[in-house]
N, CA and C atoms of all chains as a GROMACS GRO file, in nm:
protein
  618
    1UNK      N    1  -6.014   4.029   7.865
    1UNK     CA    2  -6.181   4.108   7.861
    1UNK      C    3  -6.191   4.016   7.982
    2UNK      N    4  -6.260   4.106   8.037
    2UNK     CA    5  -6.303   4.032   8.225
    2UNK      C    6  -6.496   4.020   8.171
    3UNK      N    7  -6.467   3.874   8.204
    3UNK     CA    8  -6.623   3.842   8.144
    3UNK      C    9  -6.711   3.868   8.294
    4UNK      N   10  -6.703   3.902   8.403
    4UNK     CA   11  -6.762   3.982   8.504
    4UNK      C   12  -6.798   4.134   8.449
    5UNK      N   13  -6.712   4.207   8.435
    5UNK     CA   14  -6.760   4.314   8.347
    5UNK      C   15  -6.824   4.329   8.228
    6UNK      N   16  -6.843   4.235   8.181
    6UNK     CA   17  -6.903   4.225   8.031
    6UNK      C   18  -7.029   4.154   8.096
    7UNK      N   19  -7.058   4.081   8.194
    7UNK     CA   20  -7.184   4.021   8.259
    7UNK      C   21  -7.251   4.145   8.319
    8UNK      N   22  -7.148   4.240   8.352
    8UNK     CA   23  -7.247   4.331   8.446
    8UNK      C   24  -7.285   4.450   8.378
    9UNK      N   25  -7.230   4.475   8.244
    9UNK     CA   26  -7.275   4.559   8.153
    9UNK      C   27  -7.381   4.533   8.063
   10UNK      N   28  -7.353   4.383   8.037
   10UNK     CA   29  -7.484   4.357   7.972
   10UNK      C   30  -7.641   4.352   8.067
   11UNK      N   31  -7.618   4.336   8.222
   11UNK     CA   32  -7.690   4.328   8.293
   11UNK      C   33  -7.774   4.470   8.298
   12UNK      N   34  -7.684   4.531   8.324
   12UNK     CA   35  -7.708   4.728   8.342
   12UNK      C   36  -7.786   4.740   8.190
   13UNK      N   37  -7.733   4.691   8.114
   13UNK     CA   38  -7.818   4.735   7.969
   13UNK      C   39  -7.965   4.681   7.984
   14UNK      N   40  -7.985   4.522   8.003
   14UNK     CA   41  -8.084   4.522   8.019
   14UNK      C   42  -8.168   4.574   8.122
   15UNK      N   43  -8.139   4.600   8.229
   15UNK     CA   44  -8.177   4.659   8.348
   15UNK      C   45  -8.277   4.798   8.274
   16UNK      N   46  -8.167   4.882   8.188
   16UNK     CA   47  -8.222   5.017   8.111
   16UNK      C   48  -8.346   4.980   8.038
   17UNK      N   49  -8.324   4.862   7.944
   17UNK     CA   50  -8.407   4.822   7.880
   17UNK      C   51  -8.563   4.827   7.919
   18UNK      N   52  -8.572   4.751   8.050
   18UNK     CA   53  -8.656   4.715   8.120
   18UNK      C   54  -8.754   4.816   8.174
   19UNK      N   55  -8.659   4.897   8.194
   19UNK     CA   56  -8.702   5.050   8.275
   19UNK      C   57  -8.779   5.113   8.171
   20UNK      N   58  -8.756   5.112   8.070
   20UNK     CA   59  -8.782   5.216   7.964
   20UNK      C   60  -8.823   5.192   7.852
   21UNK      N   61  -8.860   5.045   7.817
   21UNK     CA   62  -8.915   4.986   7.699
   21UNK      C   63  -9.067   4.978   7.709
   22UNK      N   64  -9.140   4.968   7.825
   22UNK     CA   65  -9.287   5.044   7.864
   22UNK      C   66  -9.317   5.172   7.793
   23UNK      N   67  -9.229   5.258   7.842
   23UNK     CA   68  -9.275   5.408   7.800
   23UNK      C   69  -9.254   5.418   7.656
   24UNK      N   70  -9.142   5.359   7.614
   24UNK     CA   71  -9.133   5.379   7.453
   24UNK      C   72  -9.274   5.308   7.389
   25UNK      N   73  -9.317   5.196   7.445
   25UNK     CA   74  -9.425   5.159   7.378
   25UNK      C   75  -9.557   5.222   7.368
   26UNK      N   76  -9.571   5.279   7.511
   26UNK     CA   77  -9.638   5.386   7.504
   26UNK      C   78  -9.648   5.509   7.395
   27UNK      N   79  -9.500   5.557   7.391
   27UNK     CA   80  -9.515   5.671   7.300
   27UNK      C   81  -9.513   5.641   7.168
   28UNK      N   82  -9.481   5.489   7.127
   28UNK     CA   83  -9.521   5.474   6.978
   28UNK      C   84  -9.643   5.435   6.980
   29UNK      N   85  -9.738   5.414   7.063
   29UNK     CA   86  -9.848   5.370   7.024
   29UNK      C   87  -9.963   5.531   7.047
   30UNK      N   88  -9.876   5.642   7.124
   30UNK     CA   89  -9.978   5.744   7.078
   30UNK      C   90  -9.927   5.806   6.976
   31UNK      N   91  -9.807   5.745   6.870
   31UNK     CA   92  -9.858   5.793   6.736
   31UNK      C   93  -9.930   5.759   6.615
   32UNK      N   94  -9.981   5.657   6.698
   32UNK     CA   95 -10.085   5.566   6.580
   32UNK      C   96 -10.236   5.628   6.605
   33UNK      N   97 -10.260   5.570   6.499
   33UNK     CA   98 -10.454   5.622   6.477
   33UNK      C   99 -10.516   5.533   6.578
   34UNK      N  100 -10.600   5.569   6.679
   34UNK     CA  101 -10.602   5.537   6.805
   34UNK      C  102 -10.769   5.457   6.741
   35UNK      N  103 -10.812   5.317   6.814
   35UNK     CA  104 -10.926   5.292   6.747
   35UNK      C  105 -11.031   5.352   6.791
   36UNK      N  106 -11.020   5.460   6.860
   36UNK     CA  107 -11.113   5.534   6.872
   36UNK      C  108 -11.195   5.625   6.747
   37UNK      N  109 -11.026   5.706   6.708
   37UNK     CA  110 -11.076   5.742   6.569
   37UNK      C  111 -11.068   5.700   6.433
   38UNK      N  112 -11.047   5.569   6.443
   38UNK     CA  113 -11.056   5.473   6.349
   38UNK      C  114 -11.239   5.461   6.349
   39UNK      N  115 -11.258   5.406   6.462
   39UNK     CA  116 -11.426   5.413   6.450
   39UNK      C  117 -11.522   5.531   6.445
   40UNK      N  118 -11.442   5.627   6.470
   40UNK     CA  119 -11.515   5.736   6.379
   40UNK      C  120 -11.534   5.762   6.245
   41UNK      N  121 -11.478   5.740   6.217
   41UNK     CA  122 -11.430   5.724   6.070
   41UNK      C  123 -11.503   5.616   5.988
   42UNK      N  124 -11.524   5.499   6.021
   42UNK     CA  125 -11.605   5.377   5.949
   42UNK      C  126 -11.726   5.413   6.002
   43UNK      N  127 -11.780   5.480   6.115
   43UNK     CA  128 -11.918   5.527   6.143
   43UNK      C  129 -11.944   5.635   6.054
   44UNK      N  130 -11.865   5.741   6.034
   44UNK     CA  131 -11.934   5.836   5.933
   44UNK      C  132 -11.941   5.755   5.767
   45UNK      N  133 -11.858   5.684   5.765
   45UNK     CA  134 -11.831   5.638   5.624
   45UNK      C  135 -12.014   5.539   5.583
   46UNK      N  136 -12.043   5.473   5.730
   46UNK     CA  137 -12.138   5.396   5.730
   46UNK      C  138 -12.254   5.506   5.708
   47UNK      N  139 -12.246   5.595   5.786
   47UNK     CA  140 -12.381   5.698   5.755
   47UNK      C  141 -12.391   5.735   5.604
   48UNK      N  142 -12.277   5.794   5.548
   48UNK     CA  143 -12.262   5.793   5.414
   48UNK      C  144 -12.289   5.666   5.326
   49UNK      N  145 -12.251   5.588   5.350
   49UNK     CA  146 -12.323   5.463   5.279
   49UNK      C  147 -12.454   5.447   5.265
   50UNK      N  148 -12.522   5.456   5.408
   50UNK     CA  149 -12.674   5.471   5.417
   50UNK      C  150 -12.729   5.560   5.381
   51UNK      N  151 -12.648   5.675   5.344
   51UNK     CA  152 -12.744   5.804   5.310
   51UNK      C  153 -12.768   5.907   5.439
   52UNK      N  154 -12.782   5.827   5.574
   52UNK     CA  155 -12.832   5.915   5.682
   52UNK      C  156 -12.720   6.054   5.694
   53UNK      N  157 -12.601   6.054   5.669
   53UNK     CA  158 -12.524   6.140   5.674
   53UNK      C  159 -12.595   6.298   5.606
   54UNK      N  160 -12.685   6.258   5.485
   54UNK     CA  161 -12.712   6.367   5.388
   54UNK      C  162 -12.901   6.450   5.420
   55UNK      N  163 -12.904   6.426   5.571
   55UNK     CA  164 -13.033   6.467   5.580
   55UNK      C  165 -13.046   6.618   5.645
   56UNK      N  166 -12.942   6.648   5.690
   56UNK     CA  167 -12.960   6.772   5.744
   56UNK      C  168 -13.050   6.893   5.628
   57UNK      N  169 -13.048   7.039   5.674
   57UNK     CA  170 -13.114   7.130   5.554
   57UNK      C  171 -13.002   7.159   5.459
   58UNK      N  172 -12.910   7.166   5.507
   58UNK     CA  173 -12.785   7.227   5.392
   58UNK      C  174 -12.792   7.153   5.292
   59UNK      N  175 -12.818   7.003   5.292
   59UNK     CA  176 -12.864   6.917   5.194
   59UNK      C  177 -12.962   6.934   5.070
   60UNK      N  178 -13.063   7.018   5.155
   60UNK     CA  179 -13.168   7.036   5.037
   60UNK      C  180 -13.107   7.171   4.921
   61UNK      N  181 -13.214   7.146   4.805
   61UNK     CA  182 -13.139   7.271   4.715
   61UNK      C  183 -13.191   7.422   4.770
   62UNK      N  184 -13.097   7.461   4.720
   62UNK     CA  185 -13.104   7.614   4.784
   62UNK      C  186 -13.174   7.681   4.652
   63UNK      N  187 -13.290   7.773   4.713
   63UNK     CA  188 -13.338   7.831   4.578
   63UNK      C  189 -13.227   7.935   4.519
   64UNK      N  190 -13.268   7.946   4.386
   64UNK     CA  191 -13.140   8.028   4.294
   64UNK      C  192 -13.240   8.136   4.205
   65UNK      N  193 -13.402   8.128   4.244
   65UNK     CA  194 -13.454   8.229   4.178
   65UNK      C  195 -13.507   8.304   4.257
   66UNK      N  196  -6.251   4.768   7.832
   66UNK     CA  197  -6.369   4.733   7.910
   66UNK      C  198  -6.451   4.834   7.943
   67UNK      N  199  -6.365   4.909   8.005
   67UNK     CA  200  -6.465   5.016   8.045
   67UNK      C  201  -6.535   5.101   7.940
   68UNK      N  202  -6.483   5.112   7.846
   68UNK     CA  203  -6.521   5.198   7.737
   68UNK      C  204  -6.655   5.104   7.669
   69UNK      N  205  -6.658   4.961   7.673
   69UNK     CA  206  -6.733   4.891   7.631
   69UNK      C  207  -6.879   4.904   7.754
   70UNK      N  208  -6.827   4.913   7.882
   70UNK     CA  209  -6.956   4.962   7.974
   70UNK      C  210  -7.002   5.053   7.950
   71UNK      N  211  -6.923   5.190   7.919
   71UNK     CA  212  -6.970   5.308   7.894
   71UNK      C  213  -7.064   5.319   7.766
   72UNK      N  214  -7.058   5.251   7.680
   72UNK     CA  215  -7.100   5.249   7.582
   72UNK      C  216  -7.244   5.168   7.604
   73UNK      N  217  -7.255   5.060   7.675
   73UNK     CA  218  -7.364   4.999   7.721
   73UNK      C  219  -7.465   5.057   7.806
   74UNK      N  220  -7.407   5.165   7.845
   74UNK     CA  221  -7.477   5.258   8.001
   74UNK      C  222  -7.517   5.384   7.865
   75UNK      N  223  -7.451   5.416   7.759
   75UNK     CA  224  -7.501   5.528   7.710
   75UNK      C  225  -7.622   5.536   7.658
   76UNK      N  226  -7.704   5.657   7.645
   76UNK     CA  227  -7.816   5.669   7.557
   76UNK      C  228  -7.818   5.636   7.434
   77UNK      N  229  -7.731   5.632   7.347
   77UNK     CA  230  -7.701   5.538   7.208
   77UNK      C  231  -7.722   5.426   7.232
   78UNK      N  232  -7.720   5.320   7.327
   78UNK     CA  233  -7.690   5.230   7.350
   78UNK      C  234  -7.836   5.161   7.342
   79UNK      N  235  -7.892   5.254   7.451
   79UNK     CA  236  -8.018   5.209   7.468
   79UNK      C  237  -8.114   5.219   7.371
   80UNK      N  238  -8.101   5.339   7.289
   80UNK     CA  239  -8.199   5.322   7.165
   80UNK      C  240  -8.164   5.236   7.098
   81UNK      N  241  -8.044   5.173   7.058
   81UNK     CA  242  -8.038   5.066   6.953
   81UNK      C  243  -8.088   4.951   7.050
   82UNK      N  244  -8.093   4.930   7.116
   82UNK     CA  245  -8.161   4.804   7.226
   82UNK      C  246  -8.282   4.817   7.185
   83UNK      N  247  -8.345   4.950   7.232
   83UNK     CA  248  -8.484   4.980   7.210
   83UNK      C  249  -8.552   4.972   7.058
   84UNK      N  250  -8.463   4.990   6.982
   84UNK     CA  251  -8.518   4.989   6.848
   84UNK      C  252  -8.510   4.795   6.773
   85UNK      N  253  -8.389   4.778   6.837
   85UNK     CA  254  -8.419   4.661   6.804
   85UNK      C  255  -8.516   4.526   6.845
   86UNK      N  256  -8.602   4.566   6.989
   86UNK     CA  257  -8.677   4.492   7.055
   86UNK      C  258  -8.811   4.549   6.984
   87UNK      N  259  -8.796   4.670   6.936
   87UNK     CA  260  -8.972   4.759   6.870
   87UNK      C  261  -8.954   4.657   6.728
   88UNK      N  262  -8.856   4.653   6.662
   88UNK     CA  263  -8.865   4.610   6.556
   88UNK      C  264  -8.950   4.496   6.504
   89UNK      N  265  -8.943   4.386   6.564
   89UNK     CA  266  -9.048   4.279   6.531
   89UNK      C  267  -9.221   4.319   6.548
   90UNK      N  268  -9.232   4.423   6.628
   90UNK     CA  269  -9.376   4.454   6.695
   90UNK      C  270  -9.402   4.539   6.555
   91UNK      N  271  -9.309   4.628   6.533
   91UNK     CA  272  -9.345   4.733   6.421
   91UNK      C  273  -9.360   4.626   6.300
   92UNK      N  274  -9.293   4.577   6.250
   92UNK     CA  275  -9.278   4.466   6.135
   92UNK      C  276  -9.428   4.439   6.087
   93UNK      N  277  -9.501   4.371   6.239
   93UNK     CA  278  -9.614   4.312   6.235
   93UNK      C  279  -9.743   4.372   6.212
   94UNK      N  280  -9.699   4.535   6.213
   94UNK     CA  281  -9.834   4.584   6.263
   94UNK      C  282  -9.832   4.674   6.110
   95UNK      N  283  -9.936   4.783   6.067
   95UNK     CA  284  -9.929   4.865   5.929
   95UNK      C  285  -9.875   4.947   6.011
   96UNK      N  286  -9.803   5.043   5.977
   96UNK     CA  287  -9.766   5.193   6.001
   96UNK      C  288  -9.850   5.289   6.021
   97UNK      N  289  -9.864   5.385   6.148
   97UNK     CA  290  -9.916   5.428   6.154
   97UNK      C  291 -10.094   5.435   6.170
   98UNK      N  292 -10.123   5.312   6.211
   98UNK     CA  293 -10.284   5.243   6.266
   98UNK      C  294 -10.283   5.175   6.331
   99UNK      N  295 -10.328   5.201   6.457
   99UNK     CA  296 -10.360   5.071   6.577
   99UNK      C  297 -10.397   4.980   6.512
  100UNK      N  298 -10.355   4.816   6.558
  100UNK     CA  299 -10.417   4.730   6.477
  100UNK      C  300 -10.539   4.696   6.532
  101UNK      N  301 -10.544   4.714   6.667
  101UNK     CA  302 -10.699   4.680   6.752
  101UNK      C  303 -10.786   4.776   6.701
  102UNK      N  304 -10.779   4.849   6.596
  102UNK     CA  305 -10.889   4.945   6.594
  102UNK      C  306 -10.967   4.803   6.472
  103UNK      N  307 -11.092   4.910   6.387
  103UNK     CA  308 -11.195   4.837   6.343
  103UNK      C  309 -11.119   4.826   6.177
  104UNK      N  310 -11.001   4.898   6.179
  104UNK     CA  311 -10.966   4.871   6.028
  104UNK      C  312 -10.824   4.742   6.055
  105UNK      N  313 -10.852   4.673   6.191
  105UNK     CA  314 -10.714   4.602   6.187
  105UNK      C  315 -10.627   4.578   6.124
  106UNK      N  316 -10.533   4.735   6.119
  106UNK     CA  317 -10.426   4.796   6.068
  106UNK      C  318 -10.436   4.767   5.888
  107UNK      N  319 -10.525   4.831   5.808
  107UNK     CA  320 -10.530   4.764   5.666
  107UNK      C  321 -10.512   4.922   5.644
  108UNK      N  322 -10.397   4.980   5.636
  108UNK     CA  323 -10.402   5.116   5.590
  108UNK      C  324 -10.485   5.178   5.466
  109UNK      N  325 -10.472   5.074   5.377
  109UNK     CA  326 -10.488   5.116   5.277
  109UNK      C  327 -10.652   5.149   5.258
  110UNK      N  328 -10.760   5.053   5.338
  110UNK     CA  329 -10.883   5.073   5.378
  110UNK      C  330 -10.952   5.237   5.442
  111UNK      N  331 -10.842   5.219   5.551
  111UNK     CA  332 -10.865   5.334   5.638
  111UNK      C  333 -10.815   5.480   5.571
  112UNK      N  334 -10.727   5.498   5.508
  112UNK     CA  335 -10.738   5.586   5.401
  112UNK      C  336 -10.784   5.601   5.311
  113UNK      N  337 -10.872   5.497   5.246
  113UNK     CA  338 -10.947   5.541   5.132
  113UNK      C  339 -11.085   5.599   5.216
  114UNK      N  340 -11.135   5.531   5.332
  114UNK     CA  341 -11.226   5.561   5.425
  114UNK      C  342 -11.215   5.713   5.455
  115UNK      N  343 -11.119   5.747   5.518
  115UNK     CA  344 -11.080   5.864   5.565
  115UNK      C  345 -11.078   5.961   5.454
  116UNK      N  346 -11.035   5.916   5.327
  116UNK     CA  347 -11.051   6.050   5.247
  116UNK      C  348 -11.203   6.064   5.202
  117UNK      N  349 -11.243   5.967   5.198
  117UNK     CA  350 -11.399   5.979   5.192
  117UNK      C  351 -11.486   6.052   5.318
  118UNK      N  352 -11.437   6.027   5.417
  118UNK     CA  353 -11.529   6.089   5.563
  118UNK      C  354 -11.455   6.232   5.529
  119UNK      N  355 -11.317   6.284   5.512
  119UNK     CA  356 -11.284   6.439   5.499
  119UNK      C  357 -11.340   6.486   5.419
  120UNK      N  358 -11.339   6.422   5.271
  120UNK     CA  359 -11.456   6.503   5.200
  120UNK      C  360 -11.589   6.553   5.222
  121UNK      N  361 -11.671   6.440   5.296
  121UNK     CA  362 -11.787   6.454   5.321
  121UNK      C  363 -11.794   6.606   5.437
  122UNK      N  364 -11.710   6.587   5.539
  122UNK     CA  365 -11.663   6.691   5.625
  122UNK      C  366 -11.686   6.824   5.578
  123UNK      N  367 -11.547   6.831   5.459
  123UNK     CA  368 -11.557   6.966   5.432
  123UNK      C  369 -11.671   6.994   5.326
  124UNK      N  370 -11.729   6.911   5.267
  124UNK     CA  371 -11.886   6.962   5.204
  124UNK      C  372 -11.951   6.980   5.279
  125UNK      N  373 -11.972   6.896   5.373
  125UNK     CA  374 -12.094   6.960   5.483
  125UNK      C  375 -12.042   7.079   5.582
  126UNK      N  376 -11.923   7.110   5.558
  126UNK     CA  377 -11.917   7.258   5.618
  126UNK      C  378 -11.923   7.345   5.516
  127UNK      N  379 -11.873   7.314   5.413
  127UNK     CA  380 -11.950   7.406   5.306
  127UNK      C  381 -12.076   7.465   5.260
  128UNK      N  382 -12.193   7.315   5.268
  128UNK     CA  383 -12.280   7.334   5.282
  128UNK      C  384 -12.347   7.424   5.360
  129UNK      N  385 -12.313   7.386   5.490
  129UNK     CA  386 -12.334   7.478   5.625
  129UNK      C  387 -12.365   7.606   5.602
  130UNK      N  388 -12.173   7.660   5.554
  130UNK     CA  389 -12.198   7.794   5.538
  130UNK      C  390 -12.259   7.861   5.450
  131UNK      N  391 -12.328   7.764   5.334
  131UNK     CA  392 -12.367   7.819   5.224
  131UNK      C  393 -12.536   7.827   5.274
  132UNK      N  394 -12.572   7.741   5.356
  132UNK     CA  395 -12.715   7.743   5.434
  132UNK      C  396 -12.715   7.888   5.511
  133UNK      N  397 -12.643   7.907   5.594
  133UNK     CA  398 -12.658   8.006   5.676
  133UNK      C  399 -12.591   8.136   5.640
  134UNK      N  400 -12.587   8.138   5.529
  134UNK     CA  401 -12.506   8.274   5.445
  134UNK      C  402 -12.606   8.285   5.314
  135UNK      N  403 -12.674   8.195   5.270
  135UNK     CA  404 -12.762   8.208   5.123
  135UNK      C  405 -12.813   8.343   5.132
  136UNK      N  406 -12.861   8.432   5.205
  136UNK     CA  407 -12.951   8.526   5.176
  136UNK      C  408 -12.871   8.638   5.132
  137UNK      N  409 -12.720   8.643   5.124
  137UNK     CA  410 -12.640   8.740   5.088
  137UNK      C  411 -12.539   8.675   5.015
  138UNK      N  412 -12.526   8.541   4.983
  138UNK     CA  413 -12.422   8.502   4.879
  138UNK      C  414 -12.458   8.510   4.753
  139UNK      N  415 -12.407   8.533   4.639
  139UNK     CA  416 -12.442   8.542   4.516
  139UNK      C  417 -12.501   8.418   4.446
  140UNK      N  418 -12.588   8.428   4.362
  140UNK     CA  419 -12.674   8.334   4.318
  140UNK      C  420 -12.593   8.251   4.220
  141UNK      N  421 -12.470   8.274   4.184
  141UNK     CA  422 -12.392   8.173   4.148
  141UNK      C  423 -12.302   8.061   4.239
  142UNK      N  424 -12.322   8.067   4.389
  142UNK     CA  425 -12.286   8.030   4.443
  142UNK      C  426 -12.383   7.908   4.488
  143UNK      N  427 -12.492   7.968   4.504
  143UNK     CA  428 -12.605   7.898   4.521
  143UNK      C  429 -12.640   7.764   4.457
  144UNK      N  430 -12.624   7.814   4.305
  144UNK     CA  431 -12.629   7.694   4.213
  144UNK      C  432 -12.482   7.616   4.218
  145UNK      N  433 -12.402   7.684   4.254
  145UNK     CA  434 -12.248   7.561   4.247
  145UNK      C  435 -12.275   7.447   4.367
  146UNK      N  436 -12.396   7.507   4.483
  146UNK     CA  437 -12.385   7.454   4.574
  146UNK      C  438 -12.507   7.317   4.542
  147UNK      N  439 -12.592   7.374   4.495
  147UNK     CA  440 -12.673   7.271   4.424
  147UNK      C  441 -12.628   7.172   4.327
  148UNK      N  442 -12.512   7.201   4.267
  148UNK     CA  443 -12.436   7.111   4.149
  148UNK      C  444 -12.390   7.010   4.238
  149UNK      N  445 -12.344   7.068   4.337
  149UNK     CA  446 -12.247   6.972   4.442
  149UNK      C  447 -12.335   6.842   4.533
  150UNK      N  448 -12.421   6.897   4.590
  150UNK     CA  449 -12.508   6.853   4.661
  150UNK      C  450 -12.574   6.716   4.521
  151UNK      N  451 -12.617   6.766   4.448
  151UNK     CA  452 -12.666   6.669   4.300
  151UNK      C  453 -12.541   6.542   4.305
  152UNK      N  454 -12.399   6.606   4.289
  152UNK     CA  455 -12.288   6.511   4.250
  152UNK      C  456 -12.223   6.437   4.363
  153UNK      N  457 -12.194   6.516   4.438
  153UNK     CA  458 -12.083   6.497   4.569
  153UNK      C  459 -12.200   6.355   4.615
  154UNK      N  460 -12.310   6.385   4.661
  154UNK     CA  461 -12.401   6.216   4.746
  154UNK      C  462 -12.344   6.127   4.660
  155UNK      N  463 -12.399   6.085   4.496
  155UNK     CA  464 -12.379   5.963   4.447
  155UNK      C  465 -12.252   5.970   4.454
  156UNK      N  466 -12.153   6.033   4.450
  156UNK     CA  467 -12.003   6.012   4.413
  156UNK      C  468 -11.965   5.970   4.560
  157UNK      N  469 -11.997   6.018   4.673
  157UNK     CA  470 -11.965   5.938   4.783
  157UNK      C  471 -11.993   5.833   4.808
  158UNK      N  472 -12.092   5.821   4.778
  158UNK     CA  473 -12.168   5.683   4.803
  158UNK      C  474 -12.090   5.568   4.767
  159UNK      N  475 -12.111   5.568   4.584
  159UNK     CA  476 -12.065   5.488   4.521
  159UNK      C  477 -11.895   5.472   4.590
  160UNK      N  478 -11.796   5.559   4.587
  160UNK     CA  479 -11.672   5.534   4.626
  160UNK      C  480 -11.687   5.427   4.769
  161UNK      N  481 -11.791   5.477   4.875
  161UNK     CA  482 -11.818   5.401   5.001
  161UNK      C  483 -11.852   5.294   4.981
  162UNK      N  484 -11.914   5.234   4.890
  162UNK     CA  485 -11.988   5.109   4.857
  162UNK      C  486 -11.883   5.035   4.774
  163UNK      N  487 -11.811   5.094   4.679
  163UNK     CA  488 -11.627   5.038   4.619
  163UNK      C  489 -11.565   4.960   4.750
  164UNK      N  490 -11.548   5.065   4.850
  164UNK     CA  491 -11.446   5.028   4.943
  164UNK      C  492 -11.547   4.898   4.991
  165UNK      N  493 -11.638   4.917   5.031
  165UNK     CA  494 -11.692   4.777   5.078
  165UNK      C  495 -11.703   4.670   4.988
  166UNK      N  496 -11.720   4.680   4.898
  166UNK     CA  497 -11.702   4.569   4.807
  166UNK      C  498 -11.547   4.510   4.810
  167UNK      N  499 -11.447   4.605   4.826
  167UNK     CA  500 -11.306   4.535   4.788
  167UNK      C  501 -11.262   4.521   4.936
  168UNK      N  502 -11.337   4.556   5.039
  168UNK     CA  503 -11.355   4.476   5.187
  168UNK      C  504 -11.342   4.350   5.211
  169UNK      N  505 -11.508   4.303   5.098
  169UNK     CA  506 -11.541   4.167   5.133
  169UNK      C  507 -11.435   4.073   5.056
  170UNK      N  508 -11.387   4.146   4.929
  170UNK     CA  509 -11.324   4.078   4.856
  170UNK      C  510 -11.192   4.123   4.807
  171UNK      N  511 -11.106   4.155   4.873
  171UNK     CA  512 -10.981   4.243   4.855
  171UNK      C  513 -10.897   4.178   4.733
  172UNK      N  514 -10.906   4.246   4.584
  172UNK     CA  515 -10.850   4.177   4.480
  172UNK      C  516 -10.771   4.326   4.408
  173UNK      N  517 -10.666   4.329   4.326
  173UNK     CA  518 -10.581   4.406   4.257
  173UNK      C  519 -10.701   4.505   4.161
  174UNK      N  520 -10.802   4.428   4.120
  174UNK     CA  521 -10.890   4.522   4.023
  174UNK      C  522 -10.973   4.610   4.150
  175UNK      N  523 -11.037   4.546   4.243
  175UNK     CA  524 -11.087   4.584   4.330
  175UNK      C  525 -11.010   4.718   4.400
  176UNK      N  526 -10.901   4.707   4.400
  176UNK     CA  527 -10.804   4.830   4.450
  176UNK      C  528 -10.808   4.939   4.347
  177UNK      N  529 -10.807   4.879   4.211
  177UNK     CA  530 -10.796   4.980   4.118
  177UNK      C  531 -10.892   5.100   4.158
  178UNK      N  532 -11.019   5.010   4.129
  178UNK     CA  533 -11.153   5.066   4.156
  178UNK      C  534 -11.198   5.153   4.231
  179UNK      N  535 -11.140   5.115   4.369
  179UNK     CA  536 -11.125   5.246   4.478
  179UNK      C  537 -11.034   5.348   4.494
  180UNK      N  538 -10.938   5.275   4.383
  180UNK     CA  539 -10.848   5.464   4.384
  180UNK      C  540 -10.888   5.540   4.318
  181UNK      N  541 -10.965   5.434   4.206
  181UNK     CA  542 -11.040   5.547   4.056
  181UNK      C  543 -11.172   5.617   4.176
  182UNK      N  544 -11.208   5.537   4.250
  182UNK     CA  545 -11.330   5.628   4.312
  182UNK      C  546 -11.347   5.720   4.353
  183UNK      N  547 -11.203   5.728   4.422
  183UNK     CA  548 -11.128   5.870   4.533
  183UNK      C  549 -11.131   5.943   4.447
  184UNK      N  550 -11.053   5.943   4.279
  184UNK     CA  551 -11.074   6.076   4.236
  184UNK      C  552 -11.208   6.148   4.266
  185UNK      N  553 -11.308   6.117   4.206
  185UNK     CA  554 -11.418   6.174   4.276
  185UNK      C  555 -11.439   6.254   4.389
  186UNK      N  556 -11.366   6.220   4.470
  186UNK     CA  557 -11.372   6.286   4.629
  186UNK      C  558 -11.271   6.423   4.586
  187UNK      N  559 -11.152   6.376   4.512
  187UNK     CA  560 -11.083   6.472   4.489
  187UNK      C  561 -11.105   6.603   4.421
  188UNK      N  562 -11.218   6.548   4.335
  188UNK     CA  563 -11.263   6.650   4.246
  188UNK      C  564 -11.365   6.725   4.330
  189UNK      N  565 -11.406   6.656   4.436
  189UNK     CA  566 -11.542   6.780   4.515
  189UNK      C  567 -11.441   6.901   4.593
  190UNK      N  568 -11.315   6.813   4.642
  190UNK     CA  569 -11.253   6.903   4.726
  190UNK      C  570 -11.202   7.020   4.630
  191UNK      N  571 -11.171   7.002   4.522
  191UNK     CA  572 -11.178   7.123   4.422
  191UNK      C  573 -11.253   7.217   4.402
  192UNK      N  574 -11.361   7.143   4.369
  192UNK     CA  575 -11.491   7.231   4.366
  192UNK      C  576 -11.542   7.321   4.467
  193UNK      N  577 -11.545   7.228   4.589
  193UNK     CA  578 -11.539   7.333   4.746
  193UNK      C  579 -11.443   7.454   4.705
  194UNK      N  580 -11.322   7.416   4.712
  194UNK     CA  581 -11.202   7.516   4.746
  194UNK      C  582 -11.204   7.652   4.596
  195UNK      N  583 -11.261   7.611   4.494
  195UNK     CA  584 -11.325   7.728   4.427
  195UNK      C  585 -11.452   7.774   4.453
  196UNK      N  586 -11.554   7.751   4.516
  196UNK     CA  587 -11.648   7.804   4.551
  196UNK      C  588 -11.623   7.903   4.667
  197UNK      N  589 -11.520   7.835   4.728
  197UNK     CA  590 -11.515   7.905   4.861
  197UNK      C  591 -11.406   8.053   4.820
  198UNK      N  592 -11.326   8.011   4.706
  198UNK     CA  593 -11.275   8.151   4.681
  198UNK      C  594 -11.373   8.236   4.596
  199UNK      N  595 -11.453   8.190   4.519
  199UNK     CA  596 -11.598   8.263   4.464
  199UNK      C  597 -11.624   8.384   4.572
  200UNK      N  598 -11.693   8.289   4.682
  200UNK     CA  599 -11.777   8.314   4.801
  200UNK      C  600 -11.699   8.454   4.837
  201UNK      N  601 -11.551   8.431   4.878
  201UNK     CA  602 -11.465   8.516   4.940
  201UNK      C  603 -11.434   8.654   4.812
  202UNK      N  604 -11.427   8.621   4.685
  202UNK     CA  605 -11.421   8.734   4.629
  202UNK      C  606 -11.551   8.788   4.637
  203UNK      N  607 -11.652   8.767   4.639
  203UNK     CA  608 -11.790   8.789   4.662
  203UNK      C  609 -11.805   8.876   4.762
  204UNK      N  610 -11.721   8.875   4.872
  204UNK     CA  611 -11.800   8.927   4.983
  204UNK      C  612 -11.658   9.015   4.963
  205UNK      N  613 -11.565   9.026   4.971
  205UNK     CA  614 -11.464   9.122   4.961
  205UNK      C  615 -11.507   9.284   4.847
  206UNK      N  616 -11.504   9.389   4.882
  206UNK     CA  617 -11.544   9.472   4.850
  206UNK      C  618 -11.457   9.548   4.737
   0.00000   0.00000   0.00000
């Protein structure tokens, strides 16, 4: 086993990882629920909790007579 | 040795290395949720609140549809919408408050209460589906 070849191979492997790892992390992050989307859910639930979400005309009883 | 070099340069090896490097990071965060968000990686609370939010959106859309078409819809649908208005609002608010209690003091008992309160949300969705089918049937000659 030639140690030079092993070191070269490992160096090549590390170089590839360094090249593609940031892209991999970015792709991984894209699959997650973003902080913005999380904030939207939390904001809507806050308005449900406070009652502000129920103020539209569609939330008033409909005439049935 | 040439075989090892070829393997180290192969896409499969790259994938293995990337997976190995990503593993510690993945293990530290909740899957599917950016940990920098307001839920701080708490998938249970996020999913519970998202269920409440999605139920509200579906209900609000249904009531808006009824509001816009109330002149032509059967009275039974209007009565159903009124029942939903009356029951869904307290149910959703109770569920949201139950989650809030769990967030401040997360316990196994609190988690059970959250899951029980979400049953109300599922019931609302079932009712919406029923009324939508009825309103569709009423419109179909």
